[in-house]
C-alpha positions in Angstrom: 14.1 31.2 247.8 12.7 32.0 244.4 11.9 28.8 242.4 10.8 28.3 238.8 10.0 25.5 236.4 12.4 25.0 233.6 10.6 25.5 230.3 12.6 22.6 228.7 12.8 19.8 231.2 10.2 21.0 233.7 12.5 20.5 236.7 12.4 22.9 239.6 15.3 25.4 239.8 16.4 28.4 241.9 16.2 31.7 240.1 19.7 32.6 241.2 21.2 29.3 239.8 19.4 28.9 236.5 18.8 31.0 233.4 16.0 33.0 234.9 17.0 36.7 235.3 19.0 36.8 232.1 16.3 35.1 230.0 15.3 38.3 228.2 18.9 38.9 227.1 18.9 36.3 224.3 21.5 38.3 222.4 24.1 37.5 225.2 24.2 33.8 224.3 24.8 31.3 221.6 21.7 29.1 221.2 22.6 25.6 219.9 20.3 22.9 218.6 19.5 21.6 222.1 18.0 24.9 223.3 17.4 27.3 220.4 13.6 26.7 220.6 13.7 28.1 224.2 15.1 31.6 223.6 13.7 34.0 226.2 12.3 31.1 228.4 13.4 30.3 231.9 15.8 27.4 231.8 17.5 25.4 234.6 21.3 25.3 235.0 21.5 22.1 232.9 19.3 23.3 230.0 20.6 26.9 229.9 22.9 28.2 227.0 26.4 26.9 227.3 28.2 29.8 225.6 28.1 33.6 225.7 27.9 35.3 222.3 31.7 35.8 222.3 32.3 32.1 222.7 33.2 32.0 226.3 31.6 29.3 228.4 28.7 30.0 230.8 28.1 28.2 234.0 25.2 26.4 232.4 25.1 23.0 230.7 25.2 20.8 233.8 23.2 20.5 237.0 24.8 22.5 239.9 24.2 19.8 242.6 23.4 22.4 245.3 20.1 20.5 245.7 18.7 17.4 244.0 17.1 17.8 240.6 13.3 17.3 240.8 10.7 17.2 238.1 7.6 19.4 238.8 5.5 16.3 239.1 7.7 15.2 242.1 6.7 18.0 244.4 3.6 18.5 246.4 0.7 20.9 245.5 1.6 23.0 248.4 5.2 23.4 247.2 4.0 24.2 243.7 2.3 27.3 245.0 5.7 28.9 245.5 7.0 28.1 242.0 7.0 30.9 239.4 5.5 30.4 235.9 3.1 27.6 236.7 
């Protein structure tokens, strides 16, 4: 399972559930005041952009609850070795 650290809240997220693979496509989204400083950065499902550029909602804006939300400081050094962008 690919994991990464959210650039905004620093929680651990799965690359398939968060704003990881689409992070370079900043033109696809509307960036509001809560996340416009993080354009192009990997963001978790809660911090990711909430709307596509056409105004349709994304799946982001709330935690997915597929696993508990954990801050990077809550996981072991061994677990951190498998996290991208540390």
